[in-house]
C-alpha positions as CSV (number, residue, x, y, z in Angstrom):
1,M,-15.3,-19.4,-10.1
2,E,-14.5,-18.2,-13.6
3,T,-16.2,-18.6,-16.7
4,M,-15.5,-20.1,-19.7
5,E,-15.0,-16.3,-21.1
6,D,-12.1,-15.6,-18.3
7,L,-10.4,-18.7,-19.0
8,L,-9.5,-18.0,-22.8
9,L,-8.6,-14.2,-22.0
10,K,-6.4,-15.7,-19.7
11,G,-4.9,-17.9,-22.7
12,F,-5.0,-14.8,-25.1
13,I,-3.5,-12.8,-22.7
14,T,-0.5,-15.5,-22.4
15,V,-0.4,-16.4,-25.9
16,H,-0.2,-12.1,-26.4
17,K,2.3,-11.8,-24.0
18,A,4.3,-14.1,-25.4
19,L,4.1,-13.1,-29.2
20,Y,5.0,-9.8,-27.9
21,R,8.3,-10.2,-25.9
22,M,9.3,-12.9,-28.7
23,S,9.2,-10.8,-31.7
24,G,10.2,-7.5,-29.8
25,G,6.8,-5.7,-30.3
26,R,6.3,-6.9,-34.1
27,I,3.7,-9.5,-33.3
28,M,0.9,-8.5,-30.9
29,G,2.5,-4.8,-31.2
30,S,-1.2,-3.4,-31.7
31,T,-4.4,-4.3,-31.7
32,R,-7.7,-3.0,-33.8
33,G,-4.8,0.1,-34.9
34,S,-4.1,0.8,-31.4
35,P,-0.6,0.2,-30.2
36,I,0.2,-2.0,-27.8
37,I,2.4,-2.4,-24.4
38,L,3.1,-4.8,-21.7
39,L,2.3,-3.0,-18.3
40,T,4.3,-4.7,-15.1
41,T,2.3,-3.3,-11.7
42,T,2.6,-5.5,-8.5
43,G,-0.2,-6.4,-6.8
44,R,-1.5,-5.0,-4.2
45,K,-2.9,-8.0,-2.1
46,S,-0.2,-10.6,-3.5
47,G,2.5,-8.7,-4.0
48,K,3.6,-10.2,-7.2
49,R,4.6,-8.8,-10.4
50,R,1.4,-9.2,-12.8
51,T,1.9,-8.2,-16.9
52,I,-1.3,-7.5,-19.1
53,P,-1.2,-5.8,-22.9
54,L,-2.5,-2.6,-22.8
55,G,-3.6,-0.5,-26.0
56,Y,-2.3,3.2,-24.8
57,L,-2.6,6.8,-26.9
58,P,0.8,9.0,-26.9
59,D,0.1,12.4,-25.2
60,G,3.2,14.4,-25.0
61,D,6.0,12.5,-23.2
62,G,3.3,10.1,-21.5
63,Y,1.3,7.5,-22.6
64,A,-2.4,7.8,-21.7
65,L,-4.1,4.1,-20.4
66,A,-8.2,3.9,-20.5
67,A,-9.2,1.5,-17.5
68,S,-12.1,0.2,-18.9
69,N,-12.1,-3.4,-18.0
70,G,-14.4,-3.8,-21.5
71,G,-17.0,-1.9,-19.8
72,R,-17.4,-4.2,-16.9
73,S,-19.1,-2.7,-14.3
74,Y,-15.6,-2.6,-11.8
75,H,-12.0,-1.1,-12.4
76,P,-9.4,-3.6,-14.0
77,A,-7.0,-5.3,-11.4
78,W,-4.0,-3.4,-12.7
79,Y,-5.7,0.2,-12.2
80,R,-6.5,-1.2,-8.7
81,N,-2.7,-1.9,-8.7
82,L,-1.7,1.3,-9.8
83,E,-4.1,3.1,-6.9
84,A,-1.3,0.8,-4.3
85,N,1.4,1.7,-6.3
86,P,2.3,3.7,-8.9
87,A,5.5,2.8,-9.9
88,A,5.6,0.3,-12.6
89,T,7.4,-1.2,-15.4
90,M,6.5,-1.1,-19.2
91,C,7.3,-2.7,-22.0
92,L,7.8,-0.5,-25.7
93,K,8.5,-3.8,-28.1
94,K,12.4,-4.0,-26.9
95,R,12.6,-1.8,-24.4
96,Q,11.9,-2.1,-20.3
97,I,11.1,1.4,-19.1
98,P,10.4,2.2,-15.3
99,V,7.3,4.3,-15.2
100,R,5.2,5.9,-12.4
101,A,1.5,6.3,-12.8
102,E,-0.7,9.6,-12.7
103,I,-4.2,8.6,-12.2
104,T,-6.2,12.0,-14.1
105,S,-8.7,14.3,-13.6
106,G,-10.9,17.1,-14.3
107,E,-10.1,18.7,-17.7
108,E,-7.2,16.5,-18.1
109,R,-9.4,12.9,-17.8
110,A,-11.7,14.5,-19.7
111,R,-9.4,16.0,-22.9
112,L,-7.6,12.4,-22.7
113,W,-10.6,10.5,-22.6
114,D,-12.4,11.8,-25.3
115,A,-9.2,11.6,-27.2
116,I,-9.2,7.7,-26.8
117,K,-12.7,7.7,-27.8
118,T,-11.9,9.2,-30.6
119,T,-9.2,7.3,-32.2
120,H,-10.7,4.1,-30.9
121,P,-14.5,4.4,-30.8
122,A,-15.1,0.9,-28.9
123,F,-14.0,2.9,-25.9
124,A,-17.6,4.8,-26.6
125,K,-19.0,1.5,-26.4
126,Y,-17.7,0.4,-22.8
127,E,-18.4,3.3,-21.8
128,A,-22.3,3.0,-22.5
129,K,-21.7,-0.6,-21.1
130,T,-21.1,0.2,-17.4
131,S,-22.3,3.5,-15.0
132,R,-18.9,3.7,-13.5
133,E,-16.7,6.5,-14.9
134,I,-13.5,4.7,-17.0
135,P,-10.1,6.4,-15.1
136,V,-7.8,7.1,-17.7
137,V,-4.1,6.9,-16.6
138,V,-0.7,8.4,-17.9
139,L,2.1,7.0,-17.8
140,R,5.4,8.5,-17.4
141,E,8.9,7.7,-17.6
142,E,10.7,7.8,-14.9
143,R,13.9,9.9,-14.8
144,A,17.2,8.8,-12.7
């Protein structure tokens, strides 16, 4: 059964996506200083396309995402979907970009995680709330 918090979050996400798309990212294109993309993954169980607004950190030719899930004890669905199928699409302002997700590890994960926490201190709070290691995913544009 969904909690009131879950229902409110779903409603916020629905409005966020609509405003982002309608405005080409001018509205809801950043949150708390973090630039936002709309990430569309394929559901690992349903096979349905699912879209979520996410903050990212630019990193060279990639876009780093923290699978923090607000510090919950489990990984977010979008991350589980990328584990099962790393092919996705991101909407960056008005551009639809096919991407491939790479789950980072070792030194690369540590470097990106430190940069994410430095740039967006809320992620340090999420880390403190959970015992799991928060994954960092890098999206890279698929080349034709």
